[in-house]
C-alpha positions in Angstrom: 0.0 0.0 0.0 1.4 3.4 -0.9 0.6 6.9 0.5 -0.2 7.7 4.1 2.5 8.4 6.7 5.6 6.5 7.8 5.6 6.9 11.5 9.0 6.2 13.2 9.2 4.9 16.7 12.7 4.7 18.3 13.8 2.3 20.9 13.3 4.6 23.9 9.8 5.7 22.6 7.7 2.6 23.5 4.7 4.7 24.6 1.1 4.4 23.3 0.7 8.2 23.7 3.8 9.0 21.6 3.4 12.1 19.5 4.4 10.3 16.3 1.4 8.0 16.8 -1.2 10.8 17.3 -3.8 10.8 14.5 -2.5 7.5 13.1 -4.7 6.1 10.4 -4.4 2.2 10.5 -5.7 2.0 7.0 -3.0 4.1 5.4 -0.1 4.6 7.8 2.8 2.3 8.7 4.9 2.3 11.9 8.6 1.8 11.3 10.7 0.3 14.2 14.4 -0.4 13.7 17.0 -2.5 15.6 20.3 -1.2 14.3 23.9 -2.2 15.2 25.1 1.4 15.3 22.8 2.1 18.3 24.1 -0.9 20.2 27.8 0.0 19.7 28.4 3.8 19.5 29.4 3.1 23.1 29.8 -0.5 24.3 26.4 -0.7 26.0 25.9 -3.2 28.8 24.2 -6.3 27.3 21.3 -6.0 29.7 20.7 -2.4 28.5 20.5 -3.7 24.9 18.2 -6.5 25.9 15.9 -4.0 27.7 15.6 -1.8 24.7 15.2 -4.5 22.1 12.7 -6.5 24.2 10.7 -3.4 25.0 10.6 -2.6 21.2 9.4 -6.1 20.2 6.7 -6.2 22.9 5.6 -2.7 21.9 5.5 -3.7 18.2 3.4 -6.7 19.1 1.0 -4.5 21.1 0.6 -2.1 18.2 -0.1 -5.0 15.8 -2.7 -6.3 18.2 -4.5 -3.0 17.8 -4.6 -3.3 14.0 -1.6 -1.1 13.4 0.7 -2.0 10.4 4.2 -2.3 11.8 7.3 -2.6 9.7 9.8 -4.1 12.2 13.5 -4.4 11.2 15.3 -7.0 13.4 19.0 -6.8 14.2 19.6 -10.1 12.4 17.8 -9.2 9.2 20.4 -9.8 6.4 19.2 -6.7 4.6 19.6 -4.4 7.6 21.8 -1.4 7.0 22.3 -1.0 10.7 21.8 2.8 10.6 18.6 4.8 11.1 19.0 6.8 7.9 19.6 3.7 5.8 16.5 1.9 7.2 14.3 5.0 6.7 15.4 5.1 3.1 14.6 1.4 2.6 11.2 1.8 4.2 10.4 4.8 2.0 11.2 2.6 -1.0 9.0 -0.2 0.3 6.0 1.9 1.4 6.2 5.1 -0.7 4.7 7.3 2.0 3.6 10.9 1.5 5.5 12.0 4.6 7.5 10.8 7.6 6.4 11.6 11.2 8.8 11.2 14.1 9.0 12.3 17.7 11.9 14.5 18.9 14.6 12.1 19.9 16.4 12.0 23.3 20.0 12.4 22.0 21.6 15.2 20.0 23.4 12.9 17.6 20.1 11.2 16.7 18.4 14.6 16.0 21.3 15.5 13.7 20.7 12.2 11.8 16.9 12.7 11.8 17.3 16.2 10.3 18.9 14.6 7.3 16.1 12.1 6.6 14.1 14.4 4.4 17.0 14.9 1.9 18.0 11.3 2.1 14.5 9.9 1.6 13.0 12.5 -0.6 9.8 13.0 1.4 8.8 15.6 4.0 9.8 14.8 7.6 7.8 16.2 10.5 9.5 16.1 14.0 7.0 16.5 16.8 7.6 17.7 20.3 7.9 14.8 22.8 4.8 15.2 24.9 5.8 12.5 27.3 7.8 15.1 29.3 6.1 17.5 31.6 8.1 20.5 30.5 8.3 21.2 26.8 11.6 22.3 25.4 10.2 25.8 24.5 8.9 26.0 28.1 12.4 25.2 29.4 14.1 27.7 27.1 11.7 30.4 28.4 12.6 29.5 32.0 16.4 29.5 31.2 16.5 32.7 29.2 18.8 35.3 30.8 20.1 33.0 33.6 23.8 32.7 34.2 23.3 29.6 36.3 20.6 27.0 36.1 19.4 25.9 39.5 17.1 22.9 39.7 15.4 24.1 42.9 13.8 27.1 41.3 12.7 25.1 38.2 11.3 22.4 40.5 9.1 24.9 42.3 7.6 26.1 39.1 6.9 22.5 38.0 5.2 21.9 41.3 3.0 24.9 40.9 2.1 24.1 37.3 1.2 20.5 38.0 -0.3 21.1 41.5 1.6 18.1 42.8 2.1 18.2 46.6 0.5 21.6 46.7 -2.1 23.2 49.0 -3.2 26.1 46.9 -0.1 28.2 46.3 1.9 26.6 49.1 3.8 23.3 49.2 2.4 20.6 51.5 4.3 20.3 54.8 5.4 23.9 54.6 8.6 23.2 52.7 9.5 22.7 49.0 12.3 20.3 49.8 12.8 17.7 52.5 16.3 16.6 51.4 17.8 17.4 54.8 15.7 14.5 56.2 16.9 12.0 53.6 20.5 11.3 54.7 20.4 8.5 57.3 22.8 5.6 57.1 21.3 2.1 57.0 21.0 0.5 60.4 22.8 -2.9 60.6 19.5 -4.7 61.5 17.4 -3.3 58.7 17.3 -5.4 55.5 15.7 -3.7 52.5 13.1 -5.7 50.6 14.0 -7.1 47.2 12.4 -5.3 44.3 9.9 -7.0 42.0 11.7 -8.9 39.2 10.3 -10.1 36.0 11.1 -13.5 34.5 12.0 -13.2 30.8 9.2 -14.4 28.5 9.9 -16.1 25.1 10.4 -12.7 23.3 12.9 -11.6 25.9 14.7 -14.9 25.9 15.2 -14.7 22.2 16.6 -11.2 22.5 18.9 -12.4 25.3 20.3 -15.1 23.1 20.8 -12.7 20.2 22.5 -10.1 22.4 24.8 -12.6 24.1 25.9 -13.8 20.7 26.5 -10.4 19.2 27.7 -8.3 22.2 29.2 -10.9 24.5 32.5 -8.9 24.7 30.7 -5.9 26.2 31.1 -5.2 30.0 28.5 -7.3 31.8 26.3 -10.1 30.5 22.6 -10.9 30.0 22.4 -13.4 32.9 19.8 -12.4 35.5 18.0 -10.0 33.3 14.7 -9.1 35.0 13.8 -5.5 34.0 10.2 -4.6 33.1 9.8 -4.7 29.3 6.1 -3.8 29.0 3.8 -1.0 30.3 2.0 -3.5 32.5 5.2 -4.7 34.0 6.4 -1.2 34.5 3.2 -0.3 36.4 3.6 -3.4 38.6 7.2 -2.4 39.4 6.0 1.1 40.4 3.2 -0.3 42.6 5.7 -2.7 44.3 7.9 0.3 45.1 5.1 2.4 46.4 3.9 -0.4 48.7 7.1 -1.9 49.9 10.0 0.6 49.6 8.7 4.1 49.3 7.9 4.5 53.0 11.6 4.2 53.9 13.0 5.6 50.7 13.3 9.1 52.1 15.3 8.2 55.2 17.8 5.9 53.4 18.0 7.2 49.8 21.6 8.3 50.3 22.7 5.2 52.1 24.9 2.4 50.7 25.5 -1.1 52.0 27.5 -4.1 50.7 25.4 -6.7 49.1 22.3 -4.4 49.0 22.5 -3.0 45.5 18.9 -1.5 45.3 18.2 -0.5 49.0 14.8 1.3 49.0 15.1 2.8 45.5 12.3 2.6 43.0 14.2 1.1 39.9 11.6 2.7 37.6 14.1 4.9 35.7 14.5 2.3 33.0 10.8 2.2 32.5 10.5 6.0 32.4 13.4 6.4 30.0 12.3 3.7 27.6 8.7 5.1 27.6 6.9 2.3 29.4 5.9 4.4 32.4 4.4 7.9 32.4 6.2 10.4 34.7 3.1 12.1 35.8 1.5 8.7 36.6 4.5 7.9 38.8 4.3 11.2 40.6 0.6 10.9 41.2 1.0 7.4 42.6 3.5 8.6 45.1 1.4 11.6 46.0 -1.6 9.4 46.6 0.4 7.2 49.0 1.2 10.3 51.1 -2.4 11.6 51.1 -3.6 8.2 52.1 -1.1 7.9 54.9 0.9 5.1 53.4 4.2 7.0 53.0 5.8 10.0 54.8 6.3 13.4 53.1 10.1 13.2 53.1 10.0 10.0 51.1 7.3 11.1 48.7 8.7 14.6 48.1 12.2 13.1 47.5 10.9 10.6 44.9 8.7 13.2 43.1 11.7 15.7 43.1 13.8 13.1 41.2 11.1 12.9 38.5 9.2 16.2 38.4 12.3 18.2 39.3 15.6 16.6 38.4 14.6 14.5 35.4 12.7 17.3 33.7 15.4 19.7 34.5 18.4 17.8 33.1 16.5 17.0 29.9 15.8 20.7 29.4 19.4 21.6 30.3 20.8 19.1 27.9 18.9 20.5 24.9 19.6 24.1 26.1 23.4 23.6 26.1 24.2 21.0 23.5 26.3 20.4 21.5 29.0 22.5 23.2 28.1 21.2 26.7 29.7 17.8 26.1 33.0 19.4 25.1 33.5 21.4 28.3 36.3 20.5 30.6 36.4 23.3 33.2 38.8 21.6 35.6 41.2 20.5 32.8 40.8 16.8 33.7 42.7 14.5 31.3 43.6 11.2 33.1 42.5 8.0 31.4 39.8 5.9 32.9 41.3 3.3 35.2 40.8 -0.4 34.3 38.9 -1.0 37.6 35.9 0.9 36.1 35.7 -2.1 33.7 36.0 -4.7 36.4 39.7 -5.0 37.0 40.7 -5.7 40.6 40.9 -2.9 43.0 41.7 -2.6 46.7 39.0 0.0 47.2 36.0 -1.9 48.5 33.5 0.9 47.7 34.6 1.0 44.0 34.5 -2.8 44.0 31.0 -2.9 45.3 29.7 -0.2 42.9 31.4 -1.5 39.8 30.6 -5.1 40.6 26.9 -4.5 40.9 27.0 -2.4 37.8 28.5 -5.3 35.9 25.9 -7.7 37.3 22.8 -5.6 37.1 23.5 -2.6 34.8 22.4 -0.6 37.8 23.7 1.5 40.7 21.7 4.0 42.7 22.4 7.7 42.5 24.7 8.0 45.5 26.9 5.2 44.3 27.1 6.9 40.9 27.7 10.4 42.4 29.7 9.8 45.5 31.7 6.6 44.7 32.5 6.3 41.0 31.7 9.9 40.2 33.6 11.3 43.2 36.6 9.2 42.4 36.5 10.5 38.8 36.3 14.1 40.0 39.1 13.8 42.5 41.4 11.9 40.2 40.9 14.2 37.3 39.6 11.6 34.9 39.0 12.8 31.3 35.3 13.9 31.0 34.8 12.2 27.6 35.9 8.9 29.0 33.8 9.2 32.1 30.7 10.2 30.2 31.1 7.3 27.8 31.5 4.9 30.7 28.3 6.0 32.4 26.4 6.0 29.1 27.6 2.5 28.4 27.1 0.6 31.6 23.7 1.7 33.0 20.4 0.3 31.7 18.7 3.7 32.3 21.4 5.8 30.6 20.5 7.8 27.6 22.6 10.9 26.8 19.9 13.5 27.6 19.8 12.3 31.2 23.3 10.8 31.6 25.4 13.7 30.3 24.1 16.5 32.7 24.2 14.1 35.6 27.8 13.0 35.0 29.3 16.1 33.3 27.7 18.7 35.6 26.8 16.9 38.8 29.4 14.3 39.3 32.6 15.7 37.7 31.9 19.4 37.6 33.2 19.6 34.0 30.8 22.4 33.2 32.3 24.6 35.8 29.2 25.0 37.9 26.4 25.6 35.3 24.4 22.8 36.9 25.7 22.3 40.4 26.7 25.2 42.7 29.8 23.3 44.0 31.8 20.2 43.0 30.5 17.1 44.9 33.9 16.2 46.3 34.2 14.1 49.4 36.9 12.2 51.3 36.7 8.7 52.7 34.8 10.0 55.7 31.7 10.6 53.7 31.7 7.0 52.3 32.4 5.6 55.8 29.5 7.6 57.2 27.0 6.7 54.5 27.9 3.0 54.0 29.5 -0.1 55.5 31.9 -0.4 52.6 34.9 0.7 54.7 34.6 -2.3 57.0 37.0 -5.0 55.8 38.5 -2.7 53.2 42.3 -2.7 52.7 42.2 1.1 53.4 41.4 3.0 56.5 39.1 6.0 56.0 40.7 7.8 58.9 44.2 7.7 57.3 45.4 10.0 54.6 49.0 8.8 54.3 50.8 5.6 54.9 50.3 2.0 53.8 46.6 1.8 54.8 45.6 5.3 53.7 42.3 5.6 52.0 43.0 7.0 48.5 39.9 9.2 48.7 41.5 11.2 51.5 44.7 12.2 49.8 42.9 12.7 46.5 40.4 15.0 48.2 42.9 17.4 49.7 45.0 17.3 46.5 41.9 18.2 44.6 41.1 21.1 46.9 44.7 22.4 46.8 44.9 21.9 43.0 41.8 24.0 42.4 42.0 26.4 45.3 42.2 29.5 43.1 39.2 28.5 41.1 37.1 27.8 44.2 38.2 30.9 46.1 35.1 32.9 45.1 32.6 30.0 45.6 30.9 30.4 49.0 30.0 26.7 49.2 33.7 25.8 49.1 34.8 28.3 51.8 34.9 25.7 54.6 37.3 23.2 52.9 39.5 26.1 51.7 39.7 27.5 55.3 40.5 24.0 56.6 43.3 23.6 54.0 44.7 27.0 54.8 45.0 26.1 58.6 46.7 22.7 57.8 50.4 22.2 58.5 52.1 22.7 55.2 54.1 19.5 55.7 50.9 17.5 56.2 49.5 19.0 53.0 52.7 18.2 51.1 52.6 14.6 52.4 49.0 14.1 51.3 49.6 15.6 47.9 52.6 13.3 47.5 50.5 10.4 48.6 47.9 11.3 45.9 50.6 11.6 43.3 52.0 8.1 44.1 48.5 6.6 44.0 47.7 8.3 40.6 51.0 7.1 39.2 49.9 3.5 39.9 46.7 4.1 38.0 48.6 5.4 35.0 50.9 2.3 35.2 
């Protein structure tokens, strides 16, 4: 059949209310979905991440077909597959001879640049629609950001609360405060065991994808064993309900805590479903708000969870599109050290790194404090090259797409943007990790020592970092305390710690 529209659905757009599917005519239109090698390998994505996306795509295609929608689905192992979006769009146009192509704004800058070339390549008009699955449109964010020298999430978050009326009583925030983050920093008690999250046994579709991915991408970091992520909208909603019932009540208190052998703690694990399109962000926020209004979860937990979605997730997406493409090239701290091999699973004597990287390898998951204050903190202190750090985070986590990964890593974790996103670098010594986790127990390093054979590398690296960038941070009021402490230190002690840091970093380079 010729004519109609070719409606393109990408792998992270598995949503029934996708803009590209609005006004779809089943009698004339065709949906194009493409599994292409280039999307699996532009960074070496974790095999579980590839399984997640491909399985979600295949399930979504099946659901569309069940509604009577014509789906042209290109599989990864199709011998005619060009393994690039543009090539597959061109082939589909030759097959279907549509009058136009309709797509939804993609999540990554590089994909948008490719999409902007489809019209010339395919010879038919291309319409790119705003992605309505986000609560803040890109024009709305640009209006908020206009004229600002710094982009602070807290002010954006308050506007989003007002616009959606979530956790509001008229014009005021419930509980009298916008933000309950100060109540969300408790360490996990030794006798408290977090409940396991709901896991989903792979069905036949997912098992077939796992076999395909293991065969094609077995050399990537991690493997497919133990895959149990939601791959349909129904599973995603079940995962959200499980979190609301069993983990949300204590999520607030312990959202910053870390514990050996407890990779998920009280976290929601719904970011994969949100970012692939299986779960609506407003639905997730409303479910948490309902739990508070019904007395099933405290305000500090509910506000903290909603802030991650309504505030932070919407904010980093807007910031990404506001600042790209130059944002990715920034390197405000001049960091240039290669990524150490232990990020890819090589042995390390640092137990916190071992725990965070080990669970990342096994699950394609680590929660935000592990990403920020362990692997990210080390990258910041050691001066690891931003491009390598960003590529690692994008590759290894199942929920990582560049629009959300890059601002979180580049701005929040390694301060490569010089403070556009975060008002201070999130640098910490071993004392923070010891306070917020049990990782230091049984570690080869002592978090109370900065020099000597058992010194915690985070300690010497921290003070070396502060000293190295003292001039840059001198005008930052949030860095005044560590700078004052450094100035009061005995110069000999400072020199010893900086020498310790240099010796340690030399072993990384070796």
